[in-house]
Backbone bond lengths (Angstrom), bond angles and torsions (degrees), N, CA, C in turn:
res aa  C-N    CA-C-N  psi(-1)  N-CA   C-N-CA  omega(-1)  CA-C   N-CA-C  phi
1 M - - - 1.459 - - 1.517 111.77 -
2 A 1.348 114.95 -40.74 1.465 118.79 -179.83 1.521 110.34 -62.78
3 T 1.355 116.27 -41.18 1.466 120.39 179.78 1.523 110.44 -64.52
4 A 1.331 117.02 -43.23 1.468 121.25 179.79 1.525 110.76 -62.66
5 S 1.332 115.78 -43.36 1.465 119.69 179.43 1.522 111.14 -63.13
6 L 1.352 115.19 -38.85 1.460 119.88 178.97 1.526 110.61 -64.18
7 L 1.343 116.17 -43.49 1.466 120.11 -179.79 1.521 110.97 -64.33
8 I 1.331 117.15 -40.24 1.465 120.74 178.67 1.522 110.27 -64.29
9 S 1.321 116.92 -40.75 1.467 120.91 179.62 1.525 110.85 -65.00
10 V 1.350 115.88 -43.89 1.471 119.99 178.82 1.522 110.61 -61.74
11 A 1.356 116.62 -43.28 1.466 120.52 179.35 1.522 110.96 -63.08
12 A 1.333 116.78 -40.63 1.463 120.42 179.54 1.519 111.10 -64.06
13 I 1.339 115.46 -41.85 1.468 119.71 178.52 1.520 110.39 -64.15
14 A 1.352 116.86 -41.91 1.459 120.88 -179.52 1.527 110.93 -62.90
15 I 1.343 116.17 -42.80 1.464 120.38 179.12 1.525 110.36 -64.75
16 S 1.319 116.69 -40.44 1.467 120.06 179.06 1.519 111.51 -64.37
17 L 1.339 115.91 -42.61 1.467 119.82 178.96 1.525 110.93 -64.94
18 L 1.352 116.27 -39.64 1.466 119.59 178.76 1.518 110.79 -63.94
19 A 1.349 116.12 -43.38 1.461 120.04 178.64 1.526 110.85 -63.55
20 L 1.326 116.15 -40.36 1.458 120.55 178.31 1.520 110.96 -63.36
21 W 1.324 115.93 -40.31 1.479 120.01 179.54 1.521 110.38 -64.95
22 K 1.337 116.85 -43.38 1.456 120.34 -177.66 1.527 111.62 -66.48
23 T 1.321 116.84 -35.71 1.467 119.91 -174.76 1.524 113.71 -89.10
24 H 1.356 117.55 -19.36 1.464 119.11 -174.88 1.530 114.76 -127.99
25 F 1.324 118.68 -25.56 1.465 119.42 -170.82 1.530 114.71 -124.84
26 A 1.330 118.59 -7.35 1.475 119.62 -179.60 1.516 109.85 -61.11
27 P 1.330 118.57 132.96 1.466 121.10 -177.91 1.528 111.71 -69.68
28 F 1.303 114.63 166.32 1.464 121.66 177.43 1.527 109.88 -55.42
29 S 1.330 115.87 129.12 1.463 121.62 179.56 1.520 108.20 -135.38
30 A 1.327 116.51 109.43 1.466 121.27 -173.64 1.525 111.22 -94.40
31 L 1.319 114.91 131.26 1.461 122.81 172.06 1.520 106.44 -118.60
32 A 1.338 117.03 116.61 1.462 121.17 -172.86 1.524 111.52 -121.08
33 V 1.321 115.32 143.68 1.460 122.43 174.03 1.524 107.89 -137.37
34 A 1.334 115.45 159.35 1.467 120.56 -179.48 1.523 109.28 -136.00
35 G 1.330 115.39 156.23 1.458 121.22 -178.68 1.513 112.81 -101.24
36 R 1.308 115.67 -146.50 1.462 120.49 -178.18 1.530 111.13 -74.55
37 L 1.313 115.00 144.46 1.471 122.74 -179.21 1.527 108.71 -103.43
38 T 1.334 116.51 128.11 1.461 120.79 178.56 1.525 109.67 -113.91
39 L 1.324 115.10 131.80 1.467 121.71 -175.87 1.519 110.84 -114.92
40 R 1.317 114.83 134.35 1.459 122.61 167.92 1.524 108.47 -133.51
41 V 1.319 116.51 152.79 1.473 121.65 175.96 1.523 107.73 -128.57
42 Y 1.341 115.86 121.66 1.460 121.02 -176.63 1.530 110.09 -104.36
43 P 1.347 118.25 121.11 1.466 120.20 172.11 1.533 109.44 -77.36
44 I 1.312 116.42 130.25 1.463 121.57 -176.44 1.525 109.05 -122.69
45 K 1.336 115.79 143.49 1.458 119.93 174.84 1.518 109.52 -137.22
46 S 1.325 114.95 146.88 1.461 121.74 176.33 1.518 106.71 -148.11
47 G 1.319 115.87 103.41 1.457 119.52 -174.58 1.523 109.36 66.73
48 T 1.315 115.66 -122.35 1.471 119.96 178.40 1.523 112.38 -93.21
49 E 1.328 117.35 -3.30 1.466 120.67 -179.43 1.529 111.03 -82.29
50 R 1.324 115.56 143.73 1.452 122.48 176.58 1.524 108.48 -136.50
51 W 1.339 116.84 134.80 1.455 120.46 174.50 1.518 108.90 -155.98
52 F 1.333 116.24 -179.71 1.458 121.85 -177.03 1.529 109.83 -129.62
53 I 1.319 115.86 144.33 1.466 121.13 175.43 1.527 108.72 -114.46
54 P 1.337 117.94 106.24 1.465 119.39 171.55 1.527 108.91 -74.24
55 S 1.313 116.91 129.73 1.459 122.10 -176.24 1.529 108.05 -128.45
56 L 1.320 115.75 116.80 1.462 121.09 -178.73 1.520 108.90 -122.51
57 N 1.316 116.93 130.84 1.466 120.22 178.75 1.521 110.56 -122.70
58 V 1.345 115.20 144.95 1.464 120.66 -175.07 1.529 109.61 -155.82
59 P 1.336 117.84 139.95 1.467 120.27 172.87 1.517 110.77 -82.07
60 I 1.331 116.38 140.08 1.466 121.90 -178.27 1.519 108.53 -131.36
61 S 1.314 116.34 132.11 1.461 121.86 179.62 1.519 108.84 -120.87
62 I 1.355 116.63 127.65 1.461 121.72 -176.90 1.521 109.20 -126.41
63 T 1.325 115.40 125.74 1.459 122.14 178.72 1.523 110.12 -110.29
64 N 1.330 116.44 134.44 1.461 121.82 175.95 1.532 108.00 -96.74
65 E 1.326 116.06 107.08 1.462 120.78 -179.32 1.526 112.24 -84.51
66 G 1.333 116.99 -6.53 1.456 121.21 -178.83 1.515 112.94 -86.16
67 A 1.339 114.97 -175.59 1.469 121.20 -178.65 1.520 112.22 -105.62
68 R 1.319 116.41 2.53 1.461 120.55 178.86 1.524 109.57 -124.45
69 P 1.322 117.14 148.56 1.471 118.74 178.49 1.527 110.78 -66.73
70 G 1.302 114.99 156.36 1.457 120.55 178.78 1.513 110.86 -138.41
71 V 1.323 115.75 167.18 1.460 122.09 -177.66 1.529 109.26 -119.75
72 I 1.322 115.71 128.88 1.463 121.00 169.56 1.524 106.44 -88.97
73 S 1.308 115.57 105.01 1.462 120.18 -172.01 1.518 113.70 -93.10
74 G 1.319 117.13 -10.99 1.456 118.35 -179.23 1.518 113.23 -161.69
75 L 1.318 114.94 145.04 1.459 123.47 170.67 1.521 107.26 -134.38
76 R 1.323 116.76 147.23 1.456 119.30 176.01 1.521 109.69 -159.77
77 L 1.328 115.58 152.71 1.450 122.31 171.53 1.515 108.30 -105.33
78 K 1.307 115.60 126.04 1.461 121.76 -179.87 1.521 109.31 -102.50
79 L 1.330 116.85 120.78 1.458 121.72 178.21 1.525 109.86 -103.37
80 H 1.314 115.18 132.01 1.468 121.68 176.61 1.516 108.31 -126.15
81 F 1.332 115.95 133.78 1.459 121.97 -177.76 1.527 109.50 -109.36
82 P 1.348 118.17 93.22 1.469 120.66 -175.15 1.517 113.72 -68.93
83 G 1.336 117.82 -14.73 1.453 120.06 -176.36 1.519 114.84 -85.00
84 I 1.335 118.37 -3.71 1.464 119.26 -179.95 1.530 109.56 -107.44
85 P 1.339 117.59 147.07 1.473 121.39 -172.14 1.531 113.72 -81.61
86 I 1.327 116.83 49.40 1.463 121.14 177.18 1.522 107.42 -125.72
87 P 1.320 118.28 103.29 1.473 120.20 -177.75 1.530 111.52 -60.00
88 G 1.305 115.36 138.35 1.461 120.32 175.67 1.505 114.92 71.14
89 N 1.342 118.53 16.16 1.459 119.91 -179.37 1.521 110.27 -64.77
90 C 1.312 116.88 146.17 1.464 120.64 177.72 1.519 109.65 -164.22
91 E 1.310 114.96 160.02 1.461 123.47 175.96 1.521 107.35 -140.99
92 F 1.323 116.98 141.85 1.457 120.99 -178.41 1.525 110.20 -113.26
93 L 1.335 115.31 132.44 1.452 121.81 174.57 1.523 108.70 -107.95
94 K 1.314 115.96 129.86 1.458 121.27 -178.67 1.528 110.81 -91.96
95 P 1.329 117.74 152.89 1.469 119.85 174.43 1.524 109.90 -70.43
96 R 1.338 115.10 133.24 1.459 119.98 179.83 1.521 112.34 -106.01
97 F 1.342 115.59 -48.11 1.459 120.29 -172.60 1.522 110.97 -131.19
98 E 1.319 114.92 150.94 1.455 121.63 168.17 1.523 108.49 -108.58
99 I 1.325 116.15 136.14 1.457 121.17 176.55 1.526 108.76 -128.09
100 A 1.313 116.99 160.40 1.461 120.77 172.73 1.524 108.06 -71.13
101 H 1.333 116.21 138.13 1.456 119.92 -174.83 1.526 111.92 -57.47
102 E 1.329 117.07 -39.03 1.460 119.49 -177.57 1.527 112.58 -68.98
103 N 1.337 117.53 -13.48 1.465 121.09 179.42 1.520 113.34 -95.41
104 A 1.319 117.19 -0.05 1.466 119.76 -178.40 1.524 111.38 -59.78
105 K 1.336 116.44 -31.29 1.465 120.61 -179.96 1.520 112.18 -66.56
106 D 1.340 117.38 -16.84 1.458 121.15 -178.13 1.524 113.16 -87.85
107 I 1.334 117.16 -4.18 1.462 119.51 175.16 1.524 108.23 -68.37
108 S 1.310 116.50 126.82 1.463 120.91 -173.47 1.522 110.20 -136.53
109 K 1.333 114.63 -172.25 1.464 119.19 178.48 1.529 111.55 -73.21
110 N 1.333 117.23 -12.63 1.466 121.23 177.71 1.534 108.69 -88.96
111 R 1.307 116.56 80.04 1.466 122.26 -169.32 1.522 112.75 -58.36
112 F 1.309 117.41 -50.44 1.467 120.14 -174.85 1.526 111.19 -67.07
113 E 1.331 116.68 -29.15 1.464 119.92 179.50 1.524 111.10 -68.71
114 W 1.348 117.53 -47.63 1.472 117.57 -178.24 1.518 112.51 -73.45
115 I 1.343 117.23 -27.50 1.469 118.85 175.11 1.525 110.43 -61.95
116 D 1.320 116.95 -44.84 1.457 120.62 179.68 1.520 112.45 -66.15
117 R 1.322 116.94 -29.45 1.459 120.25 -169.93 1.527 114.09 -95.04
118 I 1.341 118.93 -37.53 1.462 118.38 -169.65 1.528 115.18 -120.38
119 V 1.337 117.95 -6.83 1.460 118.68 179.36 1.525 109.97 -68.80
120 V 1.326 116.09 127.97 1.465 121.88 179.75 1.525 110.95 -86.01
121 A 1.336 115.90 -43.88 1.471 120.41 -177.62 1.510 108.53 -164.36
122 E 1.315 115.36 164.03 1.451 120.49 170.82 1.527 108.41 -85.14
123 W 1.339 115.71 169.55 1.459 120.01 -176.38 1.523 112.18 -60.89
124 M 1.315 115.26 138.87 1.449 122.54 167.96 1.528 107.42 -157.13
125 P 1.342 118.74 150.27 1.465 120.48 175.80 1.527 110.65 -57.79
126 F 1.331 116.16 153.40 1.464 119.48 -179.04 1.521 110.31 -140.84
127 T 1.324 115.45 157.08 1.463 121.70 -177.12 1.531 110.47 -99.16
128 V 1.337 113.77 154.23 1.463 121.10 173.83 1.524 107.11 -127.38
129 L 1.319 116.79 115.32 1.462 121.70 -177.93 1.533 111.21 -71.41
130 P 1.327 117.37 161.13 1.470 120.40 -178.92 1.530 112.09 -58.21
131 K 1.333 114.72 138.95 1.468 122.42 174.73 1.523 112.60 56.91
132 T 1.322 117.19 32.07 1.457 120.96 178.19 1.523 109.90 -127.96
133 T 1.326 114.81 163.78 1.466 121.85 178.39 1.517 109.38 -122.16
134 V 1.318 116.42 132.90 1.465 122.52 177.29 1.524 107.99 -115.47
135 T 1.327 116.14 126.81 1.465 121.01 177.75 1.517 108.92 -118.27
136 K 1.318 115.53 126.55 1.457 121.68 179.78 1.526 109.77 -135.16
137 H 1.321 115.55 154.99 1.465 121.19 178.27 1.527 107.81 -116.94
138 W 1.327 115.81 117.57 1.461 120.77 -173.13 1.524 111.42 -113.48
139 V 1.322 114.67 148.87 1.465 122.50 174.30 1.533 107.96 -111.81
140 F 1.322 116.15 121.71 1.462 122.93 179.59 1.524 108.96 -104.84
141 E 1.332 116.32 135.29 1.464 119.32 -178.06 1.520 111.56 -141.97
142 S 1.338 113.78 161.51 1.464 121.66 176.12 1.527 107.45 -150.51
143 R 1.317 116.14 -167.94 1.467 121.47 177.88 1.515 108.78 -133.75
144 W 1.338 115.96 126.26 1.459 121.89 176.57 1.522 108.56 -114.38
145 E 1.301 116.34 125.77 1.464 120.98 -179.88 1.522 111.64 -75.72
146 D 1.331 116.91 -27.62 1.462 121.80 -177.39 1.524 109.50 -131.95
147 P 1.336 117.44 160.90 1.463 119.86 176.99 1.529 111.26 -58.08
148 V 1.322 115.71 141.63 1.462 122.03 175.72 1.527 106.64 -110.41
149 V 1.324 115.60 106.88 1.461 121.42 -176.48 1.522 108.42 -119.45
150 Q 1.322 115.66 106.07 1.459 122.69 -179.48 1.526 108.71 -143.07
151 K 1.325 116.76 134.65 1.461 120.18 179.93 1.524 112.05 -68.49
152 A 1.330 116.05 -25.60 1.466 119.17 -179.08 1.520 109.57 -137.48
153 V 1.320 115.91 128.32 1.463 122.52 173.55 1.520 106.75 -131.53
154 N 1.315 116.33 122.16 1.461 120.60 176.45 1.525 108.65 -90.20
155 C 1.316 116.13 119.13 1.458 122.22 -177.14 1.521 109.20 -113.21
156 T 1.330 116.96 125.89 1.469 121.69 -176.36 1.524 109.88 -127.44
157 L 1.332 115.78 130.59 1.462 121.14 174.64 1.523 108.91 -88.30
158 E 1.327 116.55 130.12 1.454 122.09 178.32 1.523 109.84 -124.79
159 V 1.334 115.83 145.83 1.457 121.48 -178.92 1.519 109.40 -127.72
160 R 1.335 116.49 145.54 1.466 122.07 177.91 1.523 108.33 -124.91
161 S 1.328 115.28 131.36 1.462 119.99 -179.03 1.524 109.68 -123.64
162 D 1.337 117.20 -150.13 1.466 121.55 -176.46 1.522 112.83 -60.78
163 S 1.329 117.01 -26.26 1.467 119.88 -178.91 1.524 112.21 -70.87
164 N 1.342 116.54 -14.17 1.466 123.41 179.49 1.523 112.38 66.64
165 E 1.333 117.06 16.76 1.456 121.56 176.51 1.528 109.33 -110.51
166 W 1.335 116.23 144.31 1.453 120.92 177.44 1.525 109.66 -83.13
167 C 1.326 116.22 129.06 1.466 121.95 -179.26 1.525 109.42 -122.32
168 E 1.326 116.42 137.33 1.460 121.36 179.03 1.527 110.79 -72.72
169 V 1.324 115.78 138.10 1.461 121.50 179.56 1.522 110.90 -111.16
170 A 1.333 117.02 -48.85 1.460 121.59 -177.56 1.523 108.47 -157.74
171 S 1.322 115.63 163.39 1.466 119.77 178.33 1.521 109.72 -142.93
172 W 1.326 115.04 154.91 1.457 122.49 -178.16 1.523 109.10 -136.74
173 H 1.314 116.03 148.53 1.468 121.75 171.81 1.523 107.23 -98.06
174 V 1.324 116.84 117.26 1.463 122.29 -175.61 1.527 109.73 -110.36
175 D 1.316 116.28 133.45 1.459 123.49 178.05 1.525 108.97 -97.69
176 L 1.324 116.29 119.72 1.465 121.52 175.73 1.524 110.24 -124.44
177 S 1.334 116.14 41.62 1.455 120.57 177.02 1.526 109.95 -65.31
178 A 1.332 116.97 170.35 1.461 121.53 -173.50 1.524 112.05 -59.04
179 I 1.328 117.42 -42.68 1.460 119.41 -178.13 1.531 110.89 -70.12
180 I 1.324 116.70 -34.07 1.471 120.29 176.39 1.528 109.83 -66.72
181 W 1.337 116.31 -42.96 1.465 119.88 178.01 1.528 110.89 -58.35
182 S 1.320 116.25 -43.08 1.464 120.41 179.37 1.522 110.77 -63.28
183 E 1.328 117.29 -40.82 1.466 121.01 179.07 1.534 110.78 -63.97
184 L 1.327 116.56 -40.29 1.461 120.67 -178.90 1.523 111.96 -70.42
185 V 1.336 116.98 -43.93 1.463 121.07 -172.15 1.526 112.31 -87.94
186 D 1.325 117.13 -47.45 1.469 120.60 -174.62 1.527 112.43 -79.59
187 V 1.317 116.50 -38.15 1.468 120.55 -177.75 1.527 111.46 -92.31
188 G 1.337 116.58 -30.96 1.464 120.38 -178.75 1.512 113.36 86.96
189 S 1.327 116.55 22.50 1.460 120.35 -179.50 1.524 111.25 -76.03
190 G 1.319 115.00 163.86 1.457 121.32 171.77 1.520 108.45 -119.93
191 L 1.321 117.05 142.21 1.456 121.97 -179.67 1.524 109.68 -118.49
192 T 1.326 115.86 139.59 1.459 121.97 -177.60 1.524 110.23 -112.49
193 F 1.328 115.95 138.51 1.458 122.40 -178.45 1.522 109.47 -126.69
194 H 1.333 115.64 138.43 1.454 121.28 179.58 1.533 109.82 -87.84
195 P 1.324 117.65 147.75 1.468 119.59 178.04 1.521 110.88 -61.60
196 K 1.335 114.87 148.17 1.457 119.34 174.27 1.522 108.58 -67.87
197 V 1.313 115.24 143.33 1.461 120.36 176.50 1.516 108.89 -123.38
198 T 1.325 115.52 148.14 1.451 120.46 178.50 1.512 109.09 -74.47
199 E 1.336 115.51 127.13 1.451 119.59 -179.42 1.527 110.14 -66.69
200 S 1.310 115.41 133.07 1.461 120.05 178.92 1.519 110.60 -77.41
201 V 1.337 116.44 139.77 1.462 120.55 178.04 1.525 110.21 -82.60
202 Q 1.319 117.31 -9.74 1.458 120.73 179.44 1.527 109.45 -74.82
203 P 1.339 119.20 124.45 1.464 120.38 178.79 1.516 110.80 -63.75
204 P 1.326 117.87 150.18 1.468 120.20 -177.71 1.522 112.92 -65.57
205 C 1.331 117.51 -27.49 1.459 121.27 178.98 1.526 109.72 -138.19
206 T 1.317 116.58 144.81 1.461 121.99 173.92 1.534 107.97 -133.40
207 P 1.341 117.51 115.62 1.465 128.42 -3.45 1.525 112.05 -71.31
208 S 1.312 115.62 172.90 1.462 119.28 -175.45 1.527 112.36 -64.56
209 D 1.344 117.51 -25.68 1.470 121.09 179.31 1.534 111.45 -102.58
210 L 1.357 116.35 33.30 1.453 121.65 -175.99 1.520 112.70 -52.58
211 H 1.340 116.55 -43.53 1.461 119.70 -173.68 1.521 113.20 -75.83
212 K 1.320 115.67 -2.01 1.462 119.45 171.87 1.527 110.27 -68.87
213 Y 1.331 116.48 -23.01 1.461 121.85 -174.32 1.529 113.44 -110.56
214 T 1.340 118.04 -0.74 1.471 119.27 -175.44 1.521 113.17 -98.44
215 G 1.332 117.58 4.21 1.454 121.00 179.36 1.517 111.74 -89.54
216 T 1.309 117.09 -158.89 1.464 122.95 178.03 1.510 109.68 -144.32
217 K 1.339 115.45 147.48 1.460 120.60 176.15 1.522 111.06 -89.58
218 D 1.327 116.73 -11.10 1.463 120.79 177.87 1.522 110.39 -76.39
219 Q 1.320 114.90 156.10 1.457 119.53 177.66 1.531 109.64 -69.69
220 I 1.317 116.92 134.02 1.465 121.93 178.63 1.518 108.90 -86.84
221 P 1.345 118.46 126.56 1.477 120.95 -178.29 1.527 111.27 -59.83
222 K 1.312 115.50 152.07 1.456 121.90 177.45 1.528 110.16 -100.48
223 G 1.286 117.17 146.28 1.454 121.59 172.24 1.508 116.25 90.57
224 G 1.358 118.49 -8.50 1.448 120.71 177.40 1.520 112.87 63.06
225 F 1.337 116.07 -155.60 1.463 121.37 -177.23 1.526 112.76 -67.43
226 S 1.337 116.10 -23.77 1.462 118.83 -175.18 1.521 112.99 -87.81
227 A 1.333 117.85 2.87 1.465 120.26 -179.55 1.525 110.12 -61.52
228 V 1.297 116.42 137.82 1.463 122.36 -178.41 1.530 109.16 -95.75
229 H 1.339 117.22 126.92 1.463 121.88 179.16 1.528 108.44 -115.55
230 D 1.338 117.68 134.70 1.471 123.07 177.91 1.515 108.85 -80.06
231 S 1.349 116.92 115.74 1.459 121.77 -177.38 1.530 113.01 -96.49
232 S 1.346 118.43 8.61 1.461 121.44 -179.06 1.527 110.79 -69.34
233 L 1.347 115.19 147.87 1.451 120.43 174.02 1.528 109.69 -76.41
234 D 1.297 116.76 140.73 1.450 122.12 -176.27 1.528 109.01 -99.46
235 Y 1.348 117.01 94.58 1.460 121.40 179.48 1.519 110.29 -86.35
236 P 1.357 116.32 150.21 1.465 119.19 172.69 1.523 110.52 -62.10
237 A 1.343 117.05 153.84 1.464 120.54 -174.76 1.505 113.19 -60.40
238 D 1.391 118.59 -31.57 1.462 120.44 -177.42 1.534 112.74 -95.09
239 D 1.315 116.57 7.26 1.461 119.91 -178.98 1.510 109.05 -119.59
240 Q 1.323 116.99 108.19 1.460 122.20 -176.36 1.508 112.54 -95.22
241 G 1.345 116.37 7.32 1.460 119.52 178.56 1.495 111.07 87.27
242 A 1.327 115.05 176.03 1.460 120.27 -177.02 1.517 111.10 -73.76
């Protein structure tokens, strides 16, 4: 009995210490997710100079699962062009502006107009308090001297926190084929891309022919609940009733 009581006491102390560590001493632990990525390309001219500004905006949500505040010291979009014969090629786009998420729909082909109207702030590192979630909408930009025409561009969002290491958050497959480039630059359209998701190994139905057995051999009524049925009695033509 004494041994059992001792073991129970030790276990209780261990659980209490673990709970205390989680609630007061656990280090900053960031869990990040991102939403849809929207791309625009702005043709710019100044005198005889011509260039392009790729502008990509995306909402990012970061949760601190730890018990201590932490700092998000960096965000970047990494572009990789698998169609060119340069192994390990990449380009990084830095965050330029923060906007309110509800104003993302107001980003248009008139770049200078929406910058003046909806930009909240320029990029700066930000803190995430313990057990809280911070959601921000960032605009990432760069400068391209020449058109970038590629059928496939792998775009990856990376975040850097107190660990000073870059960690992948989400990725998108971006189409920059010639016709897409023309739509972005000549028309001024914006294109939206959904994050890549890991394909589930779970089949959609078990068994695969499940819906072969979920139907009915009976006739299905027409018209639903609102169908009108004639409730009159059908008398013979020569019988007018009593």
